[in-house]
C-alpha positions as a printed Julia matrix, in Angstrom:
679×3 Matrix{Float64}:
  24.24  -16.27  -16.08
  21.9   -19.13  -15.24
  18.24  -18.28  -15.52
  17.38  -19.73  -12.1
  17.64  -16.23  -10.62
  14.34  -14.51  -11.17
  13.28  -10.93  -10.98
  11.01  -11.04   -7.95
  13.83  -12.12   -5.7
  15.25   -8.64   -6.24
  11.87   -7.05   -5.65
  10.92   -8.83   -2.45
  13.77  -10.9    -1.08
  15.75   -7.88    0.02
  12.95   -6.85    2.34
  12.58  -10.05    4.26
  15.74  -12.13    4.26
  15.49  -12.36    8.03
  13.2   -15.41    7.64
  16.01  -17.57    6.27
  18.26  -19.96    8.19
  20.44  -18.23   10.78
  23.83  -18.75   12.34
  22.05  -19.94   15.46
  20.87  -22.97   13.48
  24.22  -23.85   11.82
  26.56  -25.87   14.1
  29.54  -25.03   11.91
  29.28  -21.3    12.65
  30.21  -19.78   16.02
  27.49  -19.3    18.6
  26.11  -15.77   19.0
  26.92  -14.16   22.35
  24.5   -12.12   24.44
  23.23   -9.14   22.45
  23.53   -6.77   25.37
  27.33   -6.97   25.49
  28.32   -8.3    22.05
  31.05   -6.14   20.49
  30.14   -2.83   22.19
  33.45   -1.16   22.81
  34.08    0.03   26.38
  34.54    3.54   25.04
  30.79    3.69   24.44
  29.68    1.96   27.65
  28.89    5.22   29.44
  27.62    7.12   26.41
  24.77    9.47   27.36
  22.59   10.43   24.39
  20.77   13.78   24.25
  17.73   15.05   22.4
  18.34   18.33   20.56
  15.18   20.12   19.36
  15.15   21.65   15.9
  12.64   22.98   13.39
  10.8    20.16   11.68
  12.51   19.56    8.32
   9.3    19.59    6.28
   7.66   22.97    7.04
   6.52   23.69    3.48
   4.36   20.58    3.28
   3.31   20.24    6.93
   0.12   21.91    8.19
   0.44   24.44   10.98
   1.19   22.73   14.24
   1.78   23.6    17.87
   5.54   23.18   18.56
   4.85   22.02   22.12
   2.72   19.18   20.75
   4.83   18.23   17.72
   8.54   18.32   18.63
  11.17   17.57   16.06
  14.79   17.02   16.93
  17.73   14.73   16.65
  19.72   12.33   18.81
  23.43   11.73   18.19
  24.46    8.09   18.36
  27.71    6.24   17.58
  27.73    5.09   13.97
  29.71    1.98   14.93
  29.62    0.92   18.55
  32.4    -1.62   17.94
  34.85    1.18   17.03
  36.1     3.46   19.82
  36.85    6.2    17.29
  33.47    6.06   15.57
  31.88    9.32   14.52
  28.41   10.3    15.77
  25.47   10.37   13.37
  22.16   12.19   13.66
  18.89   10.31   13.99
  15.85   12.48   13.3
  13.01   12.12   15.81
   9.41   13.34   15.99
   7.65   13.34   19.37
   3.89   13.86   19.3
   2.88   14.74   22.84
  -0.19   13.06   24.24
  -3.3    15.24   24.03
  -4.38   13.98   27.48
  -2.68   14.52   30.82
  -1.04   11.11   30.26
  -0.52   10.61   34.02
   1.28    7.3    33.48
   3.75    8.92   31.08
   3.06    6.27   28.5
   4.92    6.39   25.2
   4.8     4.26   22.07
   7.69    4.16   19.61
   6.96    3.16   16.02
   9.46    0.78   14.42
   9.02    1.11   10.68
   9.39   -1.76    8.24
  11.35   -2.33    5.07
  14.07   -2.33    6.21
  14.67    1.08    4.78
  11.22    2.63    5.02
  11.12    6.31    6.12
   8.93    7.27    9.05
   8.99   11.07    9.24
   7.13   13.44    6.99
   4.47   16.09    6.72
   1.82   13.43    6.17
   2.57   11.94    9.56
   1.99   15.29   11.25
  -1.18   15.94    9.27
  -2.57   12.51   10.12
  -2.13   12.98   13.86
  -3.8    16.36   13.81
  -6.92   14.79   12.29
  -9.82   13.74   14.57
  -9.64    9.97   13.76
  -6.18    9.81   15.34
  -7.22   11.66   18.49
  -7.8     8.5    20.51
  -4.22    7.35   19.91
  -2.81   10.68   21.0
  -5.03   10.53   24.1
  -3.49    7.17   25.02
   0.23    8.0    24.94
   3.07   10.08   23.6
   3.81    8.85   20.09
   7.45    8.66   18.98
   8.55    8.34   15.34
  12.07    8.33   14.0
  13.96    7.64   10.84
  16.29    4.71   11.39
  19.97    5.11   10.55
  20.54    5.55    6.84
  16.92    6.43    6.16
  14.94    9.61    5.46
  16.11   12.62    7.44
  18.64   10.57    9.43
  22.29   10.03    8.57
  24.04    8.57    6.69
  22.92    8.94    3.1
  24.18    6.11    0.94
  22.69    3.96   -1.82
  19.56    6.16   -1.9
  17.23    5.82   -4.9
  18.94    2.77   -6.37
  16.41    1.38   -8.89
  15.14   -2.17   -8.34
  15.84   -4.77  -11.01
  12.4    -4.5   -12.62
  12.68   -0.69  -12.74
  15.56   -0.78  -15.24
  13.27   -1.76  -18.11
  15.39   -4.81  -18.95
  14.87   -8.53  -19.23
  15.02  -10.36  -15.92
  18.65  -11.54  -15.98
  19.89   -8.25  -17.41
  17.96   -6.3   -14.79
  19.48   -8.36  -11.96
  22.99   -7.88  -13.34
  22.41   -4.09  -13.56
  21.0    -3.98  -10.05
  23.84   -6.0    -8.51
  26.36   -3.75  -10.23
  24.63   -0.63   -8.94
  24.48   -2.03   -5.42
  28.18   -2.94   -5.43
  29.14    0.48   -6.81
  27.17    2.5    -4.26
  28.42    0.41   -1.33
  32.02    0.91   -2.5
  31.4     4.65   -2.82
  29.95    4.77    0.71
  33.04    3.04    2.12
  35.26    5.51    0.25
  33.37    8.37    1.91
  34.13    6.91    5.33
  30.64    5.54    6.04
  30.84    2.45    8.28
  28.34    0.52    6.22
  28.74   -2.68    8.27
  27.23   -0.81   11.21
  23.86   -0.32    9.43
  22.48   -3.48   10.97
  19.58   -4.56   13.13
  21.83   -4.89   16.15
  23.13   -1.33   15.94
  19.6    -0.16   15.1
  18.32   -1.69   18.31
  20.9     0.22   20.35
  19.79    3.4    18.53
  16.25    2.86   19.8
  17.5     2.38   23.37
  19.5     5.62   23.08
  16.5     7.54   21.78
  14.47    6.3    24.76
  17.14    7.49   27.16
  17.53   10.82   25.39
  13.78   11.5    25.6
  13.76   10.63   29.29
  11.44    7.61   29.29
  12.15    4.85   31.78
   9.99    2.5    29.72
   7.93    2.6    26.56
   5.91    0.31   24.36
   7.29   -0.92   21.04
   5.09   -0.94   17.96
   6.89   -2.75   15.17
   5.52   -3.53   11.7
   7.18   -6.06    9.36
  10.96   -5.51    9.64
  10.07   -3.42   12.68
   9.11   -6.67   14.41
  12.6    -8.08   13.82
  14.02   -4.87   15.22
  11.57   -5.11   18.12
  12.81   -8.61   18.98
  16.38   -7.31   19.1
  15.37   -4.36   21.31
  13.67   -6.75   23.7
  17.02   -8.47   24.09
  19.34   -5.46   24.51
  16.98   -3.13   26.4
  14.77   -5.47   28.41
  14.28   -3.09   31.32
  13.29   -0.26   28.99
  10.36   -2.05   27.35
   6.96   -2.02   29.05
   5.24   -4.04   26.31
   5.47   -4.71   22.56
   3.0    -4.84   19.67
   4.44   -6.89   16.8
   2.43   -6.54   13.6
   3.23   -9.02   10.8
   6.12  -10.81   12.42
   9.47  -11.53   10.74
  11.01  -14.36   12.81
  14.71  -14.16   13.49
  15.21  -17.9    13.33
  14.43  -20.58   10.79
  10.84  -21.73   10.26
  10.81  -25.48   10.32
   9.02  -27.69    7.85
   7.71  -27.78    4.29
   9.73  -24.99    2.77
   8.31  -22.24    4.94
  11.38  -20.04    4.62
  10.69  -19.4     0.94
   8.52  -16.55   -0.29
   6.72  -18.93   -2.58
   5.25  -20.86    0.32
   3.85  -17.73    1.91
   2.53  -16.72   -1.54
   0.72  -20.04   -1.79
  -0.71  -19.62    1.71
  -2.09  -16.19    0.8
  -3.57  -17.37   -2.5
  -5.21  -20.31   -0.73
  -6.79  -17.91    1.74
  -8.05  -15.74   -1.12
  -9.43  -18.82   -2.89
 -11.42  -19.69    0.22
 -12.89  -16.16    0.32
 -13.78  -16.48   -3.36
 -15.58  -19.75   -2.82
 -17.6   -18.17    0.0
 -18.69  -15.4    -2.39
 -21.45  -16.6    -4.74
 -20.5   -14.32   -7.61
 -16.8   -15.15   -7.34
 -17.44  -18.89   -7.04
 -19.68  -18.73  -10.1
 -17.55  -16.47  -12.32
 -13.96  -17.14  -11.19
 -13.74  -20.51   -9.42
 -10.07  -21.46   -8.84
  -8.49  -17.99   -8.72
  -5.0   -19.09   -7.72
  -4.72  -21.71  -10.48
  -5.83  -19.2   -13.08
  -3.32  -16.64  -11.83
  -0.49  -19.18  -12.04
  -1.54  -20.13  -15.59
  -1.46  -16.42  -16.52
   2.02  -16.06  -14.95
   3.32  -18.99  -16.94
   1.85  -17.63  -20.18
   3.61  -14.31  -19.58
   6.77  -16.23  -18.77
   6.64  -17.78  -22.22
   5.89  -14.49  -23.96
   6.62  -11.32  -21.92
   4.65   -8.14  -22.45
   6.66   -4.93  -23.03
   5.05   -1.87  -21.48
   6.09    1.65  -22.55
   5.35    5.24  -21.51
   5.08    4.48  -17.79
   5.92    6.98  -15.01
   9.69    7.51  -15.2
   9.69    8.24  -11.47
   8.97    4.54  -10.96
  10.35    2.94  -14.14
  13.49    4.17  -15.84
  12.85    5.25  -19.44
   9.16    4.54  -18.74
   9.67    0.88  -19.65
   8.73   -2.37  -17.92
   9.21   -5.95  -19.11
   6.18   -7.8   -17.74
   7.05  -11.49  -17.68
   5.62  -14.18  -15.42
   7.98  -13.28  -12.62
   7.03   -9.6   -12.58
   3.34  -10.5   -12.91
   3.65  -12.84   -9.96
   5.44  -10.12   -8.05
   2.66   -7.64   -8.74
   0.0   -10.03   -7.41
   2.25  -10.8    -4.42
   2.51   -7.07   -3.71
  -1.24   -6.55   -4.2
  -1.93   -9.21   -1.54
  -0.43   -6.87    1.05
  -3.44   -4.58    0.76
  -6.82   -6.01    1.69
  -8.64   -3.03    0.12
  -7.54   -4.44   -3.26
  -8.93   -7.94   -2.8
 -12.33   -7.12   -4.27
 -10.73   -6.22   -7.61
  -8.48   -9.26   -7.9
 -10.85  -10.68  -10.58
 -10.04   -7.58  -12.65
  -6.31   -8.07  -12.12
  -6.76  -11.7   -13.21
  -8.74  -10.69  -16.27
  -6.09   -8.2   -17.35
  -3.33  -10.76  -16.85
  -5.14  -13.45  -18.8
  -6.02  -11.16  -21.72
  -2.64   -9.39  -21.72
  -4.5    -6.09  -21.71
  -1.52   -3.71  -21.81
  -3.38   -0.52  -20.95
  -4.9    -2.07  -17.82
  -1.59   -3.57  -16.75
   0.05   -0.16  -17.21
  -2.56    1.3   -14.89
  -1.95   -1.47  -12.35
   1.78   -0.78  -12.56
   1.05    2.81  -11.54
  -1.07    1.65   -8.58
   1.28   -1.13   -7.42
   4.59    0.37   -8.5
   7.2     1.76   -6.19
   8.57    5.27   -6.64
  12.35    5.61   -6.84
  12.59    7.5    -3.55
  15.57    9.41   -2.17
  14.2     9.05    1.37
  14.27    5.26    1.23
  17.31    3.71    2.88
  18.4     1.24    0.22
  21.88    1.02    1.7
  20.65    0.18    5.16
  18.24   -2.31    3.56
  21.04   -4.11    1.74
  23.31   -4.35    4.77
  20.62   -5.2     7.33
  19.17   -7.93    5.17
  22.52   -9.52    4.35
  23.54   -9.4     7.98
  20.27  -11.1     8.96
  20.95  -14.03    6.6
  23.37  -16.92    6.62
  24.2   -19.77    4.34
  21.29  -22.12    3.7
  22.55  -25.7     3.15
  21.84  -27.09   -0.33
  19.74  -29.98    0.99
  17.44  -27.58    2.88
  17.15  -25.38   -0.17
  16.23  -28.4    -2.31
  13.47  -29.3     0.15
  12.14  -25.76   -0.03
  12.02  -25.81   -3.83
  10.34  -29.23   -3.89
   7.62  -28.0    -1.5
   6.41  -25.34   -4.01
   8.27  -25.75   -7.34
   6.23  -23.58   -9.7
   5.86  -20.52   -7.51
   9.44  -20.91   -6.3
  10.6   -20.72   -9.92
   8.5   -17.64  -10.5
   9.44  -15.93   -7.23
  13.19  -16.58   -7.56
  15.32  -19.57   -6.7
  18.76  -18.07   -6.05
  19.54  -18.45   -2.32
  19.75  -15.19   -0.43
  23.32  -15.88    0.69
  24.46  -16.21   -2.94
  23.04  -12.79   -3.7
  24.7   -11.21   -0.67
  28.02  -12.79   -1.62
  27.84  -11.04   -4.96
  27.73   -7.44   -3.73
  28.37   -7.5     0.01
  29.19  -10.41    2.31
  27.58  -12.55    4.98
  28.47  -11.75    8.55
  25.57  -12.7    10.82
  24.22   -9.89   12.94
  24.14  -10.69   16.7
  20.47   -9.65   16.57
  19.74  -12.93   14.8
  18.78  -14.73   17.96
  15.46  -16.34   18.95
  13.61  -14.24   21.49
  12.92  -15.43   25.03
  11.1   -12.92   27.23
   8.3   -12.44   29.73
   7.49   -8.91   28.53
   3.81   -8.65   27.47
   3.58   -8.94   23.68
   0.64   -8.66   21.29
   1.22  -10.4    17.95
  -0.95   -9.65   14.95
  -1.08  -11.65   11.69
  -3.07  -11.43    8.48
  -4.72  -14.56    7.07
  -3.86  -13.43    3.53
  -0.4   -11.99    4.16
   2.06  -13.43    1.59
   5.32  -12.14    3.07
   4.79  -12.78    6.82
   2.02  -15.4     6.87
   0.28  -16.38   10.11
   2.66  -19.19   11.02
   5.53  -16.68   11.19
   3.92  -14.99   14.16
   3.05  -18.34   15.65
   6.68  -19.47   15.28
   8.03  -17.04   17.91
   5.36  -17.85   20.49
   7.26  -20.66   22.27
   9.83  -18.2    23.61
   7.24  -15.71   24.84
   5.9   -16.27   28.33
   3.3   -13.49   28.2
   2.05  -13.17   24.63
  -1.32  -12.9    22.91
  -1.81  -13.82   19.25
  -4.58  -12.44   17.04
  -5.2   -13.33   13.41
  -7.15  -10.92   11.23
  -9.36  -12.54    8.59
  -9.35  -11.22    5.01
  -6.29   -9.13    5.75
  -2.82   -8.85    4.25
   0.32   -7.2     5.59
   0.22   -4.74    8.5
  -2.94   -5.85   10.26
  -3.26   -3.25   13.02
  -2.39   -0.49   10.56
  -4.88   -1.82    7.98
  -7.69   -1.67   10.53
  -6.5     1.28   12.61
  -9.85    3.02   12.25
 -11.68   -0.04   13.54
 -10.82   -3.36   15.12
  -7.05   -3.0    14.78
  -7.04    0.35   16.55
  -9.39   -0.99   19.26
  -7.14   -3.95   20.04
  -4.04   -1.73   19.93
  -5.51    0.66   22.49
  -6.84   -2.11   24.73
  -3.45   -3.76   24.9
  -1.68   -0.45   25.5
  -4.05    0.27   28.39
  -3.34   -3.04   30.15
  -0.83   -5.34   28.42
  -1.34   -8.09   31.0
  -5.12   -8.33   30.54
  -6.68  -10.66   28.0
  -7.94   -8.54   25.14
 -11.43   -8.94   23.72
 -11.09  -10.02   20.07
 -14.77  -10.27   19.2
 -14.38   -7.32   16.79
 -12.39   -9.58   14.45
 -15.72  -11.15   13.43
 -16.83   -7.74   12.1
 -14.08   -7.66    9.47
 -15.98   -8.21    6.26
 -14.99  -10.59    3.52
 -14.23   -8.94    0.16
 -17.14   -8.48   -2.24
 -15.38   -9.63   -5.36
 -16.02   -7.5    -8.41
 -16.48  -10.22  -11.01
 -18.61   -8.39  -13.54
 -18.15   -5.0   -15.16
 -19.45   -3.18  -18.15
 -16.27   -3.83  -20.1
 -15.29   -0.63  -21.87
 -12.05    1.29  -22.18
 -13.57    4.73  -22.82
 -14.27    5.76  -19.18
 -10.63    5.11  -18.25
  -9.43    7.17  -21.22
 -11.85    9.93  -20.18
 -10.52    9.85  -16.61
  -6.92    9.94  -17.77
  -7.75   12.88  -20.03
  -9.29   14.81  -17.14
  -6.22   13.99  -15.05
  -4.11   15.55  -17.81
  -6.33   18.67  -17.85
  -8.35   17.79  -20.94
 -11.88   18.43  -19.72
 -14.91   17.45  -21.83
 -15.97   21.04  -22.47
 -18.88   20.2   -24.75
 -20.36   17.79  -22.21
 -20.07   20.48  -19.54
 -21.81   23.02  -21.82
 -24.65   20.62  -22.62
 -25.05   19.78  -18.92
 -25.24   23.53  -18.2
 -27.94   24.05  -20.84
 -30.01   21.19  -19.38
 -29.72   22.72  -15.93
 -30.89   26.03  -17.4
 -33.87   24.18  -18.95
 -34.83   22.78  -15.57
 -35.14   26.29  -14.19
 -36.31   28.1   -17.32
 -39.53   26.17  -17.88
 -40.88   26.58  -14.28
 -39.69   30.22  -14.1
 -41.37   31.02  -17.45
 -44.62   29.46  -16.21
 -44.37   31.44  -12.93
 -43.62   34.7   -14.75
 -46.61   34.31  -17.05
 -48.82   33.47  -14.08
 -47.72   36.59  -12.23
 -48.13   38.84  -15.26
 -51.49   37.28  -16.15
 -50.4    36.87  -19.77
 -51.96   34.18  -21.87
 -50.03   30.97  -22.29
 -49.8    29.7   -25.83
 -50.97   26.1   -25.92
 -48.16   23.75  -26.84
 -49.99   20.53  -25.98
 -48.16   20.07  -22.64
 -44.75   20.14  -24.32
 -43.18   22.19  -21.55
 -43.66   19.65  -18.68
 -42.61   16.83  -20.97
 -39.42   18.68  -21.92
 -38.74   19.48  -18.25
 -39.05   15.78  -17.37
 -36.79   14.8   -20.24
 -34.14   17.35  -19.21
 -34.24   15.96  -15.67
 -33.89   12.39  -16.9
 -30.95   13.31  -19.18
 -29.17   15.14  -16.36
 -29.76   12.22  -13.96
 -28.33    9.9   -16.58
 -25.2    12.0   -16.89
 -24.83   12.28  -13.11
 -25.32    8.53  -12.66
 -22.71    7.7   -15.28
 -20.12   10.1   -13.86
 -20.87    8.98  -10.31
 -20.33    5.33  -11.2
 -17.14    6.1   -13.07
 -15.83    8.06  -10.08
 -16.96    5.31   -7.73
 -15.1     2.75   -9.82
 -12.02    4.95   -9.86
 -12.02    5.62   -6.13
 -13.28    2.35   -4.68
 -11.94   -0.06   -7.34
  -9.06    1.85   -8.88
  -7.53   -1.06  -10.74
 -10.9    -2.03  -12.23
 -11.45    1.17  -14.24
  -9.08    0.29  -17.1
 -11.28   -2.74  -17.8
 -14.65   -1.08  -17.34
 -17.12    0.42  -14.84
 -19.55   -0.86  -12.27
 -22.69   -2.44  -13.77
 -24.96    0.25  -12.23
 -23.56    2.66  -14.82
 -25.6     0.81  -17.46
 -28.81    2.32  -16.1
 -27.56    5.73  -17.21
 -28.14    4.84  -20.87
 -31.75    3.83  -20.18
 -32.29    7.13  -18.31
 -30.72    9.04  -21.17
 -32.9     7.2   -23.67
 -35.97    8.12  -21.57
 -34.78   11.75  -21.43
 -34.3    12.0   -25.15
 -37.65   10.26  -25.78
 -39.48   12.73  -23.58
 -37.78   15.81  -25.04
 -38.25   14.59  -28.61
 -41.91   13.84  -27.92
 -42.3    17.3   -26.35
 -40.78   18.94  -29.41
 -43.03   16.89  -31.71
 -46.18   17.84  -29.77
 -45.19   21.49  -29.74
 -44.71   21.52  -33.51
 -47.98   19.7   -34.13
 -49.87   22.02  -31.76
 -49.55   24.98  -34.12
 -48.17   27.22  -31.38
 -44.55   26.51  -32.17
 -42.64   29.36  -33.81
 -42.17   33.12  -33.54
 -45.08   33.64  -31.15
 -43.35   31.42  -28.59
 -39.78   31.88  -29.8
 -38.2    31.55  -26.34
 -40.06   28.36  -25.47
 -39.57   26.96  -28.97
 -35.8    27.5   -28.85
 -35.75   26.02  -25.36
 -37.58   22.9   -26.5
 -35.22   22.43  -29.42
 -32.08   22.95  -27.32
 -33.36   20.62  -24.6
 -34.09   17.88  -27.07
 -30.69   18.33  -28.75
 -28.97   18.28  -25.36
 -30.72   15.11  -24.29
 -29.73   13.51  -27.62
 -26.1    14.51  -27.1
 -26.12   13.02  -23.58
 -27.4     9.74  -24.99
 -24.75    9.72  -27.73
 -22.01   10.6   -25.23
 -22.96    7.74  -22.86
 -23.15    5.32  -25.77
 -19.67    6.46  -26.82
 -18.43    5.53  -23.35
 -19.59    1.99  -24.03
 -22.24    2.05  -21.27
 -25.1     0.82  -23.44
 -26.52   -2.71  -23.45
 -25.72   -3.1   -27.15
């Protein structure tokens, strides 16, 4: 097999093939008829869907909930609306009733991305019982459902098929294994009687219409994210009267993006890296320490391409046999994936450092953070079919132009055309949903300036067909902009638009989105990460805990002893002020330990992928505090011995002084062993 097919195509291309050339653009293919009548058999013309309540399918994990507020159920829909004899399949639905009177009977239906991403689960119910989500429940009924072939909905096929990179093989071998697995599971699904061709965006759009009718809403608002925006565009065609408004977050266009190779993932990758570079240059520390971040990343990818890094003992729930071959393509894919999440931007210098130095332990940790669990709820089968049916043949001359526009990243991200891949395990049969949208329905479009998979110009590309649209671009943000900022600006804009879709929304809050504070300098040490991993595995540092306990006892023992002697009126043996010195030393040693642990935890929680490389610089102050603590306790012990009062007459105090000094010394040694010292 030619090596032009690269691993990341299998990682990412399957999720977003809808951005490629479509049948609507190819004069040699038949024109696509109106979506509202295309291929729906008359037998299903008068189909009346119903909502059937049932017990939520995740009671063990879900918190207690009021059944009248959180209603689970299913809606039966035709599996294949082109077949008069089609069976009915169940679509699982969760309705979260508005916590207000909701006099306007507003409802919002969430269209999940992927395609293939599940929507229902205990976490969803827990989230919408929490106070931060109250304002969204006040605004409308919230409807979630698992699309056909996904999660708790039927049919189950091609679930938990590992991605190419998860097979622990070299790139070409991994792709061959993945294609074989995909072909096998699709054949098995056909043999079981599953109409796999019907797991398409077009049929999916009709499912959403039927759910609306079954729940009794005359109209509702669509909220689509990523692939959900492609689905939303199809729904706006086939169910125009049923849509009050639409919020499209991180748009996947359904027609070709014109110019300069924009239908390749590499071009969006370059756009995102350029945006990140600009943020780096605006940050003094990043500009000083990193400079051209994107160029350095690409150099690191190419170095790994020349000499891949083999990683072992990874989580077998994400990587079969716990093995990952980290070559330039996989490394590029990891950075591509990390760009989705703006909370990771600050630690991109750490990701760069690990890539450049080939630091295996750090890269293993990053693989755990960025990796994807092999999940039985994910609709891999629906993903395969929907993506292939949203793609058509891309002419060779267009493909050549795309490659020429971004040759290096295109090579790293995968150069095999999407249609060639589909031809290998499925087929190409353009979905009637692949049709540019023309509508006057109010639409709010959100884009992220640093989104690599649906960059800003994707959202801008569909604007010409929208007579009543508003476009907002979130700075310093990746994929899923409203979701990323739901607690702040994203949620505010979402609610404002829902309240009055025809009013111009106030976007001044976008200026409040802060640029990343790049973490360019750490105390580089591996020990804190090993300590954290040990604690995760249940190996607690018992001796450290005992020493910390003894120091706490010292803090109380010295003042209590003084108070007891004062109350009893007993004479205090002079120890040349050793007691207060020891007390101060114990306090300093404890503060040092607390500071070190706090900074390690802060690194782990706020900068998770930085911890394998080191800890935040503030942790270095802990060694100086520990040195002060040991100095004070040692000086206290020395003064007590030299005072002549040290010994049997003051045995309790003498033992306390010795233990305190030893404890402070141990804290100092422990912190130095973590690599937190300046030397």
